[in-house]
N, C-alpha and C positions, 0 to 999 in steps of 0.2 A: 727588495730584500731577497736574498737567496739562502735557502737552508741546505746544508750538507749533512747527510746521514752516512756515517762511517761504520761499516760492519766488519768486525774482526772474524773473518771466515777461516779461522785456524783453531787447532785443538789446544795450542799452548803459545802464549805470547812471549814466553821465556823472559819475563821481566821487562820487556820492551814497551815503549809507548809509540804512538803515531804523532809526529810533529808536522805542523803545517806552517809554511813561511810565505810571506809576500816579499817580492824582490824589488828593491828600489831601482829606479831608472839610473843608468850610468853609475853603478856603484864604484866607489873608490876602495882601494885595498885596506885602508884603515877604518872603514865603516865597521861598526859593531852591530851585528845582526841578532835579532831576538826571535825565538820561536813564537810565532803569532798565535798558534793554538797548540795546546798539549793535550792529547786525548789518551786517557789512562784506562780505557775500557778493558774488560776481561775478554778472554776467548769466547767467541760466539755472540758477544754483545754488540749493540749499536749505540754509538754516541753521536750527538748532533751538535753543530754550531752554525751560527748565522753570519752572513756577510752583507754589509752595506758599505759603500765607498765614502764613509764619514771620516775625515782626517782631522786630527787635533795635534798640537805641538806644544812643547815647552822647552825651556833651557835649564841646564843644571850647571852650577859652578861650585868651586871648592870654598868652604868657609874659612874662618880664621884658624880652625883646627883642620889640618890636611885630611883627616878622616871623616870630615863632616861635609856632605854634599847638600847644597841648597837648590831646590827646584822652584822655578816660577810656576804660577798657576797655568794650567793648560788652556789654550784657546782653540776654538774651532776655526779652520782655515779652508778656503776654497781655492781651486786652481786659478792661477793668475794673481792671487793675493800675496803681498809681502808684508811681513811684520818686522818691526825693528825692536831689538833688545836695547833698552835704555836703563840707566842706573841713577834714578833721581836721588840727589843728595848723597851720592856715593854708595847707596845701598845696593843690595843684590839685584841682578837684572830682572826687569819685568818686560812684557811684550805689549807694544802699541802698534796699531796699524800704520804702515808707512804710506806716504802719498802715492796715489795711483800712477803718477808720472814716473816715480822711482821704480814701482813694480813693473811697469811696462819696459823700462830700461834694463832691468836686471833679469826678468823671467820671460819664459814663453807662456802662452795662455794655458798650458797644461801643467805648469809647475806651481807649487807653493814655495815660499821662501822666507828665510830669516836673515836679517843683516845685523851685524854687531855695531851698534851705535853707542855703546857704553862709554861714559866719560865721568870719572877716570876709567880707563880701559880695564875690562874684566874678561878674561878668556873663559869660554864656556863650551859645553857640549850641546848640540842641537838634537832633540829627541822627537821622534815622529811616531804617531799612533794611528791605527785604523780600527774603528769601533772600540775605541778606548783601550786597545791592546797594543803593546809596543811592537814596532816593526824594525826600526833601525835607529841607532844613535850615531851622529857625526861629530867626532871629537875635535877639540882644539880650534874653535872658531875665533880667529884673530880680529883685530880692530878693522872696521869697515869691510870685513869679508862677508860675502853672501853665500849661503848654502841653500840649495834647492832640493825639493822632494817631489817626485812623482813615482807612481808605481804602476806596473802592468797589472791588469785584472787577471793575472795568471796565478795559479796556486801551486806551491811546491811541497810535495809530500815525501816524508822519509820515516823509516822505522829506526829508532835509536834508543839507547838507554835513557831513562827519565832524566831530564836536566836537573842539575842542582840549583838551589836558590840563587838567582842572579846570573846563572850561566848564559854565556853568549856564544855566537858563532862567527865565522869569518865568511866573506863573500865567496871564497873558493868552494865552500861547502855546497853551493847550489849545483855544482857539477855532479854531485852524488845523489841528487834528488829526482823524483818523478814530477815532471811539469804537467799541469792540467790547464788547458785553455778553455774557459767556460763559454758556452754559447751566450750571446747577448740576450736572448729571449728566455734563458733558463730561470726558473723560480725554485727548483729543487734539484739536487744532485745526489745520487746514491753512489757511494764509494765502497768497493769491496776490497778488503785486504786479505791476500793469500800468501802462502809461501810454497815455492816450487823449487826443488833441487837446491835448497839452501838460499834462494833469492826471494826477497820480499817483493810482492807484485801488487799494483793498484789497478783496478778497473773502475771506469766511471760511466754512469748513465744519467744523463740530464733530462729533465722534463719541464 
C-alpha cells in the first residue's frame, strides 16, 4: 500500500479541487473516465489517500424504464482473469468466472476482462474500479464482445473545478494533466501543489 499526502501550498485554491486519475491501457475514445480521487482540501492543508492495485468490476444495464440503471454486484478480479456476464432466466446480467482456456484466448496475463454472454442478449456498460473507486466505464458492450482492462501504475493530477455529481471526463483530458510515475519501492509520496505565473504545478517526493 502507498500513501499519498497532498499539500496545498497556495494562499487561495480559488474554489478549485485536486483531481487524480488512473489511465486505462489502450483507452478508446468512447471510454467514460472518472476522477479516481477528488481532494477538496483548503489552502495550506494536507489531504491523504491510499493506493493498492485492487481491481473490481461490475456491469450496468438499462432497466425497463430507460432512466433506471441496474448494476450487477461488483467482483474482485485479478490480471489474467475473465468474467462472463450471463442473464439467467432473462434477468439482469450477473458476473461468473469464465473458463481459464477462454481467458487465455482473449486476454494477456496483464489484462482483466469481461465477455458478454447474456442470452437473451443485453447490452451493458463495463465498469472498472481500483480500491473500490471508479476509474473508467466502457459503454455498449455487445453480444460475445470482450472488453479488457489494465492500467499503468501512473497517477495523473490536475487542478479543476469540483466535479458535479456523476460528472465524467474523456480520454483526451489526460493530455492536460501532470503524470507521476511512482517508484516501485515507494510506500509514501508527498505531493506539493503550487501556482506559479498562473500555472498549477505539482512536485513529488517519494520515500
